[in-house]
C-alpha positions, 0 to 999 in steps of 0.5 A: 092508654091500654096496650092492644095485642096486634092482629098477627100475634092474636091469630089462633094457631093451627093444631093439626100436628096434635090431632095427628099424634092423638089419632096415632095413639088411638090406633095403637091402643086399639091394636094393643087391646086386640092383641091382648084379647086374642092371647087371653081368649085362646087360653083355658082361663081367659074369662077369669083373667078378664074379670080379675083385670076388671076388679083390679082396675076398679080397686086401683081407681077406688084407692086413688079416690080415697087417697086424694080426698084424705090428703086434699089432692083435689083438682084445681078449679078453673076459676082459681087460676085466674085470680092468682097474682101475676097470672092474667085471667081469661080475656085479660090483655097482657101489657107489652111493657114491663111497667107503667106508661111514662109519666103515669103512676101505676094504679093512680086512677088509670086502671092498670095493674102494677107489674109483678116483676121488677126491682125489689119484687118477687115474681108472683108475689102480691104487691105491697099496698100503697101508702095513703097520701095526706089530702085536703078538702077544696072547693072548686067552681068553674063554668063549662060549655053546656054540651055532652061530654064536657063534664066527663073531660073535666072529671078526667082531668081531675082524676089525672091529678088524683083529685077525688070528687066528693060532691058536685052541684050544677047551676044551669045558666043561659049559656053554659053551666056552673059546676061546683065541686068538693074535692079531696086533693093531695096536699102536694098538689099546687092550686096553680096546677089544679086551675091550669088543668081545669082551664085546659079541660075547657073550664072558665072563671075558675075559683078555688078555696079551702073547705072544711068539715061543714062542706061535707054535709050534702046540699039538701040536708044543709038546706033543710037544717037552715030552714028549720033553724030559720023557722025557730028563730028569726035571728037565724035568717042572716046566718042561714043566707050566709051558710047557704050562699058561702062567704059573702057580706049581708047588710040589713038596711031599715026602711027609715033612718034614725031621724025618721026619714025614708032610706031609699026605695025598697027592691021589688017583692021578687027581689033583684039579682045583679051579678055579685049582688042580691037585693031582697025585700025584708018582711019587717021593712027595709032591704037585705043586701047580699054581696059576694065580690069574688064570685057572681051569683047564679039563678039557682042561688038567687032562687034559694035565697028568695025561698028562705026569705019567703019562709021567714015572711010567712012565719012572721016575727018569732023569738024562741021561748024559754028562760033560765033562772039563776041565783047570783052570789049574793042570793038574788034571783035573775031570769036570762031570756031572749029579747027583741024589739018588743022589749024596746020600752023596757030597754029605754027605761033601763038606760034612763036609770044608768049613769052617763059614765056607764052609757059612755063606756057602752056606746063610746059617745054622748049619753044622750044618743044612747036611745037611738041605737036600741031599735037597731040592736034589738032587731033580730036581723042584726044579731041576738040579744039576751035580757036580764030581769029581776024576779019582779020583772025589772030589766037590769041588763042587756047583752048583744051579739051582732053579726059581722061576717066571719066574726061577731061583736059582743056588747054588754050593758048592766044597770049601775045598781046591779054591776059587780054581781057577775051578770056581765060575765054570765051574759058574755059566756052565753053570747060566746056560746051562741056565737060558737053554735052559729059557726063564728070564727071570732068574737070581739068586743070594742071597749076602752082600756078604762073599762076594767069590768069588760076586760076582766069578763073577756079574760074570764072566758079562758079562751085565746085573746087578741088585743088591739089598741087604736086611738084609745079604743081597745078591741079584744078578740076571742076565738071560740072552739067548736063544740065536741058534739058538733065535731062528732056530728060532722064526722059521722056525716062525713063517714056515711 
């Protein structure tokens, strides 16, 4: 709280004593001048003496001006004195105490000026700059009353904790408003204390989590980037929804089952919002379900998801063009390109040429059921697929990258006659690069310990690997690192 000078001490004092002294000095000076003038006027050389005195006064004044300019003895400007440390300028109140208020840190967001005097400080010397405290990014979401001043009270509570508001999003509700903050808080600030302060300021349904550099990108820019990626590649839609809505689970259910029977009724065209669940109709048929257990969706988030789905429906099926021609160690040329459901017939023909052992290692089940999974694997709603063709156009390999929350699953299938030529390793490297670009935190492969080719390909990535063995099934997880270009881009955006 700012100290206020009392009305008694602020009353302007009377200056009548000084005025009497100045008046007496004026009368004395007039009397002295009159006496000197009369003495000089009665002498024969009086006028010459007056002229000589005037010249002497002018010469003295000129010499004083020259001396002052030469040695820098200029008068102090009125505005300089107000900026000196320890000297309150005009209109600045002086604190009655010798230090900051109890329980508050001077200069920590309360607008107070540190005292110049005190232990270890030299009077009038500038205060030492504070040592910057290590901070961490956090996302905070809470519901406040929709009334004037509620947001100001909440921001004041955050300022008391030295929490810097980096960005703010508001989600209007029928009753109240959901405010989502991106905060830069001290590392020493406990999460429990932050939540308690928000609740004391009128917030309800408080939710916090750690944030990263990706959250520093403002919402309009992020939405435009997601729309662009979705427009270029239909497989980006699940990733775009997840980045748009935060940490959530996205499931795509086809309109018919593998046996050809209808799989439930699809949601209406406008979609359904049910608390923590959003259901949208897939333009390709079926239902896309978005679920977030820890936090209900707001109408604004539901509208954003619908807009992204409408964009995908208007653009229709699409796969990025482009193919890479590679030369294998034996000299054969292969073509690596993106694949989708249009390659279903060629994929079935390739699987028909594969041995039962190869299909069992790939699908972990009977070889006769292999064809049932192809339509699901080639659907861009579930991930990305890379195809390998020979120079004659024969499909000899498939690599799948399947979305699974924060992580992605990789699966490889190479025709028997083309194995042990480096095709699987090349597919795996490209799939891991796609997973890294999509922001995946881990890439895992589900295989068997007897599948030495897959184990060797995962080791060839030269990434940190985790191994888990459960009932004869081996799960190998790699942790791809973000690309340096992406980190530089995020750093530049954060500094703007």
